[in-house]
ZASENU-393285 format. One record per residue (C-alpha): x negated, y negated, z; residue in three letters; chain. Coordinates in Angstrom, 3 decimals, m for minus. Layout:
! ZASENU-393285
NODE         xx         yy         zz   seza   nuke
NODE          X          Y          Z    Ala      A
...
This chain:
! ZASENU-393285
NODE         xx         yy         zz   seza   nuke
NODE      0.000      0.000      0.000    Unk      A
NODE     m1.379     m3.396     m0.964    Unk      A
NODE     m1.526     m6.140      1.630    Unk      A
NODE     m0.865     m8.950     m0.821    Unk      A
NODE      2.504     m9.214     m2.550    Unk      A
NODE      2.080    m12.458     m4.518    Unk      A
NODE      5.676    m13.373     m3.582    Unk      A
NODE      4.473    m16.358     m1.576    Unk      A
NODE      2.219    m17.848     m4.211    Unk      A
NODE      4.613    m20.720     m4.927    Unk      A
NODE      4.966    m21.862     m1.312    Unk      A
NODE      7.958    m19.788     m0.284    Unk      A
NODE      8.325    m16.824      2.020    Unk      A
NODE     11.043    m14.333      2.834    Unk      A
NODE     12.973    m14.099      6.078    Unk      A
NODE     14.372    m10.852      7.438    Unk      A
NODE     17.559    m10.364      5.496    Unk      A
NODE     16.051    m11.530      2.207    Unk      A
NODE     16.581    m15.300      2.252    Unk      A
NODE     13.642    m17.262      0.740    Unk      A
NODE     12.537    m20.498      2.412    Unk      A
NODE      9.648    m22.948      2.006    Unk      A
NODE      6.565    m21.998      4.020    Unk      A
NODE      6.718    m25.363      5.763    Unk      A
NODE     10.282    m24.904      7.014    Unk      A
NODE     10.916    m25.384     10.738    Unk      A
NODE     11.795    m21.688     11.104    Unk      A
NODE      8.433    m20.616      9.649    Unk      A
NODE      6.637    m23.180     11.808    Unk      A
NODE      8.405    m21.731     14.856    Unk      A
NODE      7.508    m18.096     14.361    Unk      A
NODE      4.094    m19.041     12.995    Unk      A
NODE      3.363    m20.820     16.273    Unk      A
NODE      4.536    m17.726     18.154    Unk      A
NODE      2.093    m15.687     16.038    Unk      A
NODE     m0.708    m18.145     16.845    Unk      A
NODE      0.064    m17.832     20.555    Unk      A
NODE      0.079    m14.049     20.281    Unk      A
NODE     m3.313    m14.072     18.541    Unk      A
NODE     m4.837    m16.316     21.181    Unk      A
NODE     m3.461    m14.112     23.955    Unk      A
NODE     m5.277    m11.238     22.222    Unk      A
NODE     m8.499    m13.229     22.441    Unk      A
NODE     m7.870    m14.089     26.096    Unk      A
NODE     m7.386    m10.387     26.908    Unk      A
NODE    m11.002     m9.780     25.857    Unk      A
NODE    m12.215    m12.116     28.625    Unk      A
NODE     m9.694    m11.577     31.439    Unk      A
NODE    m11.219     m9.901     34.503    Unk      A
NODE     m8.142     m8.541     36.275    Unk      A
NODE     m6.729     m5.304     34.792    Unk      A
NODE     m3.163     m6.065     35.906    Unk      A
NODE     m3.340     m9.433     34.176    Unk      A
NODE     m4.573     m7.694     31.010    Unk      A
NODE     m1.597     m5.323     31.145    Unk      A
NODE      0.761     m8.262     31.647    Unk      A
NODE     m0.745    m10.111     28.677    Unk      A
NODE     m0.369     m7.047     26.454    Unk      A
NODE      3.279     m6.801     27.500    Unk      A
NODE      3.774    m10.477     26.654    Unk      A
NODE      2.226     m9.880     23.226    Unk      A
NODE      4.834     m7.201     22.543    Unk      A
NODE      7.598     m9.481     23.781    Unk      A
NODE      6.378    m12.239     21.480    Unk      A
NODE      6.729     m9.870     18.523    Unk      A
NODE     10.408     m9.559     19.434    Unk      A
NODE     10.683    m13.353     19.703    Unk      A
NODE      9.030    m13.702     16.290    Unk      A
NODE     11.401    m11.250     14.642    Unk      A
NODE     14.329    m12.997     16.370    Unk      A
NODE     13.184    m16.337     14.919    Unk      A
NODE     12.566    m14.778     11.484    Unk      A
NODE     16.105    m13.412     11.261    Unk      A
NODE     18.857    m16.006     10.846    Unk      A
NODE     21.902    m15.256     12.987    Unk      A
NODE     24.362    m14.515     10.179    Unk      A
NODE     27.057    m11.895      9.705    Unk      A
NODE     25.012    m10.303      6.920    Unk      A
NODE     21.936     m9.983      9.178    Unk      A
NODE     23.862     m8.411     12.064    Unk      A
NODE     23.645     m5.163     10.078    Unk      A
NODE     19.834     m5.311     10.374    Unk      A
NODE     20.160     m4.594     14.106    Unk      A
NODE     17.243     m6.896     15.001    Unk      A
NODE     16.520     m7.057     18.720    Unk      A
NODE     17.209    m10.537     20.034    Unk      A
NODE     15.205    m12.097     22.851    Unk      A
NODE     16.714    m10.821     26.128    Unk      A
NODE     17.006    m12.760     29.395    Unk      A
NODE     14.844    m10.060     31.018    Unk      A
NODE     11.781    m11.598     29.348    Unk      A
NODE     11.992    m14.880     31.203    Unk      A
NODE     13.103    m13.173     34.414    Unk      A
NODE     10.010    m10.936     34.288    Unk      A
NODE      7.870    m14.011     33.637    Unk      A
NODE      9.371    m15.686     36.729    Unk      A
NODE      8.537    m12.626     38.826    Unk      A
NODE      4.950    m12.669     37.544    Unk      A
NODE      4.630    m16.398     38.256    Unk      A
NODE      5.741    m15.836     41.841    Unk      A
NODE      3.498    m12.771     42.274    Unk      A
NODE      0.299    m14.474     41.127    Unk      A
NODE      1.082    m17.905     42.557    Unk      A
NODE      1.541    m16.341     46.010    Unk      A
NODE     m2.097    m15.178     45.800    Unk      A
NODE     m3.413    m18.700     45.212    Unk      A
NODE     m4.259    m21.589     47.464    Unk      A
NODE     m1.752    m24.402     47.316    Unk      A
NODE     m2.492    m26.871     44.543    Unk      A
NODE     m3.286    m30.278     46.056    Unk      A
NODE     m4.355    m32.193     42.939    Unk      A
NODE     m4.099    m32.072     39.200    Unk      A
NODE     m6.546    m29.730     37.539    Unk      A
NODE     m8.257    m29.814     34.186    Unk      A
NODE     m8.312    m26.832     31.850    Unk      A
NODE    m11.472    m24.897     32.553    Unk      A
NODE    m13.432    m23.044     35.159    Unk      A
NODE    m14.072    m19.527     33.929    Unk      A
NODE    m13.964    m18.689     30.228    Unk      A
NODE    m10.858    m16.542     30.725    Unk      A
NODE     m9.104    m19.355     32.623    Unk      A
NODE     m9.927    m21.834     29.870    Unk      A
NODE     m8.505    m19.413     27.290    Unk      A
NODE     m5.323    m19.008     29.313    Unk      A
NODE     m5.015    m22.809     29.412    Unk      A
NODE     m5.162    m22.781     25.595    Unk      A
NODE     m2.386    m20.153     25.651    Unk      A
NODE     m0.415    m22.508     27.905    Unk      A
NODE     m0.723    m25.391     25.470    Unk      A
NODE      0.191    m23.242     22.457    Unk      A
NODE      3.229    m21.966     24.384    Unk      A
NODE      4.231    m25.588     25.057    Unk      A
NODE      3.887    m26.413     21.367    Unk      A
NODE      5.914    m23.331     20.450    Unk      A
NODE      8.590    m24.509     22.866    Unk      A
NODE      8.691    m27.944     21.202    Unk      A
NODE      8.885    m26.450     17.717    Unk      A
NODE     11.632    m23.996     18.706    Unk      A
NODE     13.562    m26.815     20.420    Unk      A
NODE     13.479    m28.728     17.146    Unk      A
NODE     14.621    m25.674     15.210    Unk      A
NODE     17.436    m25.085     17.690    Unk      A
NODE     18.786    m28.534     16.781    Unk      A
NODE     19.530    m27.237     13.276    Unk      A
NODE     20.211    m23.476     13.558    Unk      A
NODE     21.867    m21.090     15.982    Unk      A
NODE     19.244    m19.653     18.370    Unk      A
NODE     19.506    m17.954     21.727    Unk      A
NODE     18.676    m20.105     24.741    Unk      A
NODE     16.585    m17.158     25.960    Unk      A
NODE     13.817    m18.006     23.491    Unk      A
NODE     13.314    m21.522     24.868    Unk      A
NODE     13.611    m20.420     28.479    Unk      A
NODE     11.053    m17.651     27.902    Unk      A
NODE      8.574    m20.024     26.240    Unk      A
NODE      9.010    m22.510     29.070    Unk      A
NODE      8.287    m19.805     31.658    Unk      A
NODE      5.317    m18.509     29.648    Unk      A
NODE      3.554    m21.848     29.769    Unk      A
NODE      4.023    m21.921     33.547    Unk      A
NODE      2.813    m18.326     33.775    Unk      A
NODE     m0.333    m19.092     31.772    Unk      A
NODE     m1.061    m21.992     34.127    Unk      A
NODE     m0.781    m19.738     37.175    Unk      A
NODE     m2.779    m16.952     35.502    Unk      A
NODE     m5.557    m19.390     34.608    Unk      A
NODE     m5.821    m20.401     38.255    Unk      A
NODE     m5.706    m16.750     39.312    Unk      A
NODE     m8.505    m15.852     36.886    Unk      A
NODE    m10.644    m18.618     38.361    Unk      A
NODE     m9.916    m17.318     41.859    Unk      A
NODE    m10.830    m13.692     41.077    Unk      A
NODE    m13.940    m14.894     39.246    Unk      A
NODE    m15.020    m16.955     42.261    Unk      A
NODE    m14.952    m20.142     40.198    Unk      A
NODE    m13.033    m23.145     41.510    Unk      A
NODE    m10.404    m24.936     39.446    Unk      A
NODE    m11.692    m28.134     37.869    Unk      A
NODE    m10.050    m31.012     39.716    Unk      A
NODE     m9.063    m34.181     37.921    Unk      A
NODE    m11.092    m37.101     39.227    Unk      A
NODE     m9.582    m40.515     38.709    Unk      A
């Protein structure tokens, strides 16, 4: 099977269900940003010290594939026959549980911190900012098409989770968070 199809050579791509759209459409930007986040999480996994955090990140990567397919499949009667899994509320509820679990292991935050510290923490901060961008892009898309609220809630929780995980990675690495100095 060839990897290239040549169907996108004129600046269009296909959505699940067959509809063709420009590659710069808000829907493509949304799931492309999800893909970018997923790729950067994969890079972060190579540096993360804690095995439980690695497992959590791998789970999030799988969840993001579901989010991507949800975004790539317009919510139409025709596409209901495709039986695409939509983003469930369990995703953001699990993220909330993970936030609480790892935040409870950290010292209370008393000042703003800068992205950095250990390499893995810095990478998780990049994941946080990509998740925030994905949230903004999906919010814009949601203004024009029917999307589940679960996608936005999940992305919002993910950015918070990446913040907590970056602090946790610094803690387990014995490296302090980088405090903002005015």
